[in-house]
N, C-alpha and C positions, 0 to 999 in steps of 0.2 A: 965574441962575444956574445954569452948567451941571452936568448929574450925572455927564456922561463917557458915559452908555448911547449914545447915536448914535455916538459916535467909538469906542466897542466894537463896537459892530454894524458898522459899517463897515470895521473892522480884521479883523472874523471874518469876514464877507464875501470881502473881499480873499484871506485866507489860505486860505477854501475855492474860492476860485477858481484858485489858486497850488497847491493839494492835487490838484485837480480835474486841470490842466494835466500834472501828473506823472503821477497814475493813467491818465488816455490815453495818454501816452507809453510807458510803463512796466506795466499791467496793476494787476491785483489782490497780486501777487505782491511788488509793490515796496510794501506798505503797512505795513510795519513801521518802526515810531515814528522812528527814527533816519533812516533815506531819508527819508521825509515830512516831518519838521522840517527836512532838509536842503535838500529842494523848494521847503520854504517860507522858508528864510531864518532859521531860529528854533530853538530847543533842543526838544528834545522833552520838556523839563518845561513849556516853555510850551504845547506843542501841548494837554497836559493842563490846563493853564490854563484854556484856553477848551472843551475836550469834557472831561466826567469820567472816560472811560476810552478806552481803544482801542474797544471795543465804538462808545461813544458817537461816537466820531469818523469811523468806519468807517460807519456809519450816518446820519451828517450830511453826510461826502463821497459818499457815495452819492445822497443824496434830492438832493444839491444837481446831481449829474451829471445825474440824471433831470430835474431841473427844466431845464438849460440844455439835453440831449436835447429835451424838450416845446417850448422857443423855436424851437428849428431845426423841429422838426414842424410847429410853427403856420404857420410862414413857407409849406407847404405847403396849407394850408387852403384848398379853391374857397370862391367866395360863397354856392353854392348846395350840397347834399347832392350826392352824384354816385351812378351806378351802379356796382356793384360793380367790374364789370369796367375802368371805368375810374377809380377809385379804386386798384386793384392797380396800374395801370399809376404811377399819379402815385406811390404809397408806394414801390414797386419803385425808380423813379428817385431820390428820397430816401435811403432807408435803405440802398443799394448805393453811394451816388456817396464819392468818395474821401475829401470834406470830411467826412460824416457816417459813415465806415468806422469810425474810432477808437472811436465810442461803442457802436457794432455786435460790434468785438472785445471792448469791457468786458462788453457784454449776456453774450455767451457765453464768459465767464473767468466772470461770475456763476452762470449757468447749469451751469457746468462743479462749478464751487466746492459748489453748491445737491444737486446732483446725487452729489458724493462726500460728501454728510451735514452741510455745512455749515450749520446752522440760522438762522445769522443770515443769509446767503447767500438761503435759501431765503426768508427772510420779507423778506427787502427786493426780491428778485426778485418776489416773487407781489404783492407793494403795485406798483413798477414795471409790472409788466404788467398789473395790474386797473386801474391809472392810463391805460395805454395804451388798455384795452380802452374805458373810461369815454371817451375823447380819440376816439375810432373811431367808434364808434357811432352821434353826433349826423351824422356826415359820411357817411352811409350813405342814400341814396334807396330806401327799400323801402316796400311797402305797408301794412305794420302792425310792431309791437314785437315777434312774434317772428320776422318774417323778417328785420328788423335786427339782432336777436341773432343768427340764423346766420349773415348774413352778415359780422358783425363775426368770428365766429369760423373762419369758413373763411379771411377776408383774413388773420388773425393768423397762422393756419396755413401761410399759404403764402407771406407775409411772413417768416415764423422759419425757414420751409423755404429758402428763397432766399439767405436768412443764413448758413445751415448750409454750403449750398451754395456759395455765395461761398469764403468759411472755407474749403472743403476744394479749391478751385480747378475748381468744376464750375459756375461760373456763367452759362456758355453752356446747361448742362442747366436752369439757374432760366429762363433768357431765353426757353427755348422751352413757358412754361407762360402766356405774355402774352401 
């Protein structure tokens, strides 16, 4: 006899996918309940059936988007750790690619909200950022753990700068760094 749990989980995952697509298209400004419900083809009350409140919905949605983004980044993983300069070229190509850019726009949106004082965005942004650091670090060829951490910090700083420069129409300046 089925408990309905796998079916509920499948509906929940499909719902998050529809919501994620909506947020990638429209940004975090479009995360009030009614537009999200409309994008998901449901009611705002049904959204709250799956999530205890709007904060839980946004946290789950951003976590889901981070998982999707990591999945895309995983396609860029080399078989062996790379030198910092090689990894920078590979990551720059991935994160500035038009297909990946909606995630970076959302990342900038999240960062702007965090900088503006939104505690939830800061908490979620920090978790996503630290997750990226954890993803990046083992991909760097370095003589020891300290050198690997320093390379990770440099790469993260350079990639974030390149994302910001592209957003401002200065991607040609970022290209000069590699």
